[in-house]
DOFINU-700095 format. One record per residue: residue number from 1; residue in three letters; chain; x, y, z of N, C-alpha, C in turn. Coordinates in steps of 0.02 Angstrom, whole numbers, plus 50000, padded with zeros to 5 digits. Each point is the difference from the previous one (the first is absolute). Layout:
{rec NUM,ALA,A,{X,Y,Z},{X,Y,Z},{X,Y,Z}} ...
//
This chain:
{rec 1,MET,A,{45208,48301,49319},{50005,49972,50066},{49933,49970,50018}} {rec 2,GLY,A,{49982,49945,49993},{49935,49968,50010},{49952,50037,50045}} {rec 3,GLY,A,{49937,49985,49993},{49948,50034,50038},{49971,49957,50055}} {rec 4,SER,A,{49969,50033,50047},{49966,49966,50055},{49937,49967,49973}} {rec 5,PRO,A,{49970,49953,50038},{49938,49969,49978},{49945,50051,49985}} {rec 6,GLU,A,{49997,50055,50038},{49950,50051,49988},{50012,50034,49932}} {rec 7,GLU,A,{50063,50015,49985},{50017,50030,49935},{49987,49952,49943}} {rec 8,GLN,A,{50013,49936,50010},{49990,49950,49948},{49926,49995,49981}} {rec 9,SER,A,{49956,50008,50048},{49929,49995,49985},{49975,50059,49960}} {rec 10,LEU,A,{50037,50056,50000},{49980,50060,49964},{50039,50012,49935}} {rec 11,ILE,A,{50046,49956,49983},{50048,50013,49948},{49969,50014,49931}} {rec 12,ALA,A,{49942,49971,49984},{49969,50012,49935},{49945,50053,50003}} {rec 13,ASP,A,{49991,50031,50058},{49950,50053,50007},{50023,50061,49960}} {rec 14,PRO,A,{49958,50027,49956},{50023,50056,49958},{50016,50063,50038}} {rec 15,PHE,A,{49979,50006,50062},{50014,50061,50039},{50052,49989,50053}} {rec 16,TYR,A,{50029,49941,50003},{50052,49985,50050},{50067,50028,49976}} {rec 17,ARG,A,{50036,50030,50046},{50068,50023,49986},{50046,49972,50054}} {rec 18,GLY,A,{50053,49969,49979},{50049,49975,50048},{50031,50058,50038}} {rec 19,LYS,A,{50022,49986,50060},{50028,50054,50041},{50064,50029,49973}} {rec 20,ASN,A,{50036,49963,49958},{50063,50026,49971},{49989,50035,49933}} {rec 21,ILE,A,{49940,49999,49973},{49987,50029,49934},{49942,50049,50007}} {rec 22,SER,A,{50007,50047,50044},{49944,50044,50016},{49982,50049,49944}} {rec 23,ASN,A,{50044,50011,49952},{49984,50049,49948},{49977,49969,49934}} {rec 24,LEU,A,{49993,49935,49997},{49978,49967,49939},{49928,49975,50007}} {rec 25,PRO,A,{49961,50001,49946},{49932,49973,50004},{50001,49925,50013}} {rec 26,GLY,A,{49949,49976,50033},{49997,49930,50019},{49964,49956,49949}} {rec 27,ALA,A,{49982,50026,49942},{49959,49961,49953},{50041,49954,49955}} {rec 28,GLY,A,{50066,50004,50002},{50041,49961,49954},{49989,49925,50004}} {rec 29,LEU,A,{50006,49971,50058},{49992,49928,50008},{49929,49978,49985}} {rec 30,ASN,A,{49951,50041,50019},{49931,49984,49985},{49988,49997,49925}} {rec 31,THR,A,{50031,50046,49963},{49994,50001,49927},{50031,49937,49970}} {rec 32,VAL,A,{50059,49981,50024},{50032,49939,49976},{49956,49940,50014}} {rec 33,LYS,A,{49972,49997,50060},{49956,49944,50020},{49940,49995,49952}} {rec 34,GLN,A,{49970,50057,49984},{49942,50000,49955},{50019,49975,49930}} {rec 35,PHE,A,{50058,50021,49974},{50022,49977,49934},{50014,49925,50000}} {rec 36,VAL,A,{50033,49977,50052},{50016,49928,50005},{49936,49959,50004}} {rec 37,GLU,A,{49951,50022,50039},{49937,49963,50005},{49960,50004,49935}} {rec 38,LEU,A,{50004,50057,49965},{49967,50006,49935},{50027,49949,49950}} {rec 39,LEU,A,{50065,49986,50006},{50033,49951,49956},{49995,49929,50027}} {rec 40,GLN,A,{49959,49991,50051},{49988,49935,50033},{50063,49971,50031}} {rec 41,GLY,A,{50040,50045,50028},{50060,49979,50034},{49993,50008,50075}} {rec 42,THR,A,{50054,49989,50035},{50000,50009,50073},{50061,50040,50021}} {rec 43,ILE,A,{49994,50035,50055},{50056,50035,50030},{50000,49983,50074}} {rec 44,THR,A,{50057,49977,50024},{50008,49983,50070},{50063,50034,50026}} {rec 45,PHE,A,{50007,50002,50065},{50061,50029,50028},{50019,49965,50064}} {rec 46,ASN,A,{50064,50004,50016},{50028,49974,50061},{50039,50056,50032}} {rec 47,SER,A,{49983,50017,50061},{50032,50057,50034},{50027,49978,50067}} {rec 48,ARG,A,{50063,50019,50012},{50031,49985,50065},{50032,50063,50026}} {rec 49,ILE,A,{49980,50020,50060},{50026,50061,50030},{50076,49997,50004}} {rec 50,GLY,A,{50031,50053,49977},{50073,50005,50000},{50034,49969,49940}} {rec 51,LEU,A,{49963,49959,49962},{50030,49967,49941},{49972,50026,49935}} {rec 52,GLY,A,{49937,50021,49999},{49971,50028,49939},{49939,49962,49977}} {rec 53,THR,A,{49976,50018,49942},{49939,49971,49971},{50014,49978,49929}} {rec 54,THR,A,{49976,49940,49983},{50006,49973,49932},{49931,49991,49972}} {rec 55,PHE,A,{49988,50028,49940},{49937,49991,49965},{50009,49949,49945}} {rec 56,THR,A,{49950,49957,49991},{50001,49951,49946},{49938,50011,49958}} {rec 57,VAL,A,{50010,50013,49936},{49944,50009,49953},{50001,49940,49952}} {rec 58,ARG,A,{49943,49967,49995},{49992,49943,49955},{49946,50016,49950}} {rec 59,LEU,A,{50017,49994,49937},{49952,50013,49945},{49993,49936,49959}} {rec 60,PRO,A,{49940,49988,49975},{49991,49940,49959},{50037,50006,49934}} {rec 61,CYS,A,{50022,49944,49976},{50036,49997,49936},{49948,49993,49944}} {rec 62,SER,A,{50008,50039,49948},{49955,49992,49942},{50040,49969,49943}} {rec 63,ARG,A,{49968,49953,49965},{50034,49966,49945},{49962,50009,49937}} 
//
């Protein structure tokens, strides 16, 4: 269910926990972000309250 602008600004913080996932560690997305950046990729998201959040991960192609 998409997040508010305040939640969106914290989404990659390793200590942030969404209000609906209070029993899970918040480091998951931060870890993914670090791996994507290590591979010289990008991760973006689009979040709309009541509709959800979509993450897009783009990685460079190696030939």
